[in-house]
C-alpha positions in Angstrom: -0.5 1.5 26.6 -2.7 3.7 28.5 -4.5 6.7 26.7 -6.1 9.7 28.2 -7.2 12.4 26.8 -8.1 15.6 27.4 -8.8 19.2 26.1 -8.3 21.8 28.5 -11.3 24.2 25.6 -12.9 21.3 24.5 -13.7 23.1 20.7 -10.1 24.7 20.0 -7.6 22.6 18.5 -4.0 22.8 18.1 -3.6 21.4 15.0 -5.5 21.1 11.5 -6.2 17.3 11.8 -8.1 18.1 15.4 -10.8 20.0 13.9 -12.8 16.7 13.6 -13.8 17.2 17.3 -16.6 19.4 18.5 -17.6 20.8 21.7 -21.5 18.6 22.1 -24.7 20.3 22.4 -24.9 18.3 25.4 -22.4 20.2 28.1 -19.3 18.7 28.8 -19.0 16.2 25.5 -16.6 16.4 22.9 -17.8 14.9 18.8 -15.5 12.9 17.2 -16.7 12.9 13.5 -15.3 10.2 11.6 -14.2 6.7 13.0 -12.5 6.1 16.2 -9.7 3.0 16.0 -8.2 2.1 19.3 -5.4 -0.5 18.9 -5.6 0.3 15.2 -5.3 2.9 12.6 -7.5 1.5 10.3 -10.7 1.1 11.5 -13.6 0.3 8.8 -16.7 1.2 11.8 -17.9 4.2 13.9 -15.3 2.6 16.5 -13.4 -0.4 16.6 -11.9 -1.9 19.4 -8.8 -4.3 19.1 -8.5 -5.6 22.4 -10.2 -5.4 25.7 -13.1 -3.1 27.1 -13.9 -2.7 30.0 -17.1 -0.2 31.5 -17.7 1.2 34.6 -21.7 1.7 33.4 -24.6 0.8 31.2 -24.4 -0.1 28.3 -28.0 0.5 26.5 -28.6 -1.2 23.1 -31.1 -1.2 21.1 -32.7 -4.3 22.3 -32.7 -4.0 26.0 -35.3 -4.3 27.5 -35.1 -0.7 29.4 -35.1 0.8 26.6 -38.6 -0.8 25.4 -42.3 -0.2 26.4 -45.7 -1.7 24.8 -44.0 -5.3 24.9 -46.7 -8.2 24.5 -46.6 -11.6 23.4 -47.4 -12.7 19.8 -48.6 -15.5 18.3 -46.6 -17.3 18.0 -47.6 -20.0 14.8 -47.5 -17.1 13.0 -43.5 -16.6 14.1 -42.3 -19.8 13.0 -43.8 -18.9 9.3 -42.1 -15.9 9.4 -38.3 -18.1 10.2 -39.5 -20.8 7.9 -38.5 -17.5 5.5 -35.9 -16.3 6.5 -32.5 -16.7 4.2 -29.9 -18.8 6.5 -26.7 -19.2 5.5 -22.9 -20.3 6.5 -19.8 -17.7 5.8 -16.4 -17.7 6.0 -14.1 -14.4 7.2 -12.3 -13.3 5.0 -8.4 -13.8 5.2 -7.4 -10.0 5.6 -10.2 -9.1 8.6 -9.0 -12.8 10.4 -5.8 -11.9 10.2 -6.3 -7.8 12.2 -9.1 -8.9 14.4 -6.6 -11.6 16.0 -9.2 -14.2 14.2 -8.5 -17.6 14.2 -11.3 -20.3 13.3 -12.7 -17.8 9.6 
């Protein structure tokens, strides 16, 4: 199924459950205060997409070099010392999480 959301008058909605949607501060934006789930009715993060997602534009992430400045080399020996102090772990996903997310190899 494909879903397309459009409000004829952003900021005004038809029932009480829609009050979480508000007009954004930036023109042509709508804000939802809560969690959004696509193909799930139990999102546990701000946005949970169960399935494939197609992005027709850029995705910016804090680790993206386009979001950084003053990038410089560091002392490799000092960084290796820091790495040896890190706590490394192995884990298994909880079965209920793995089944909801479609993860077979936990």
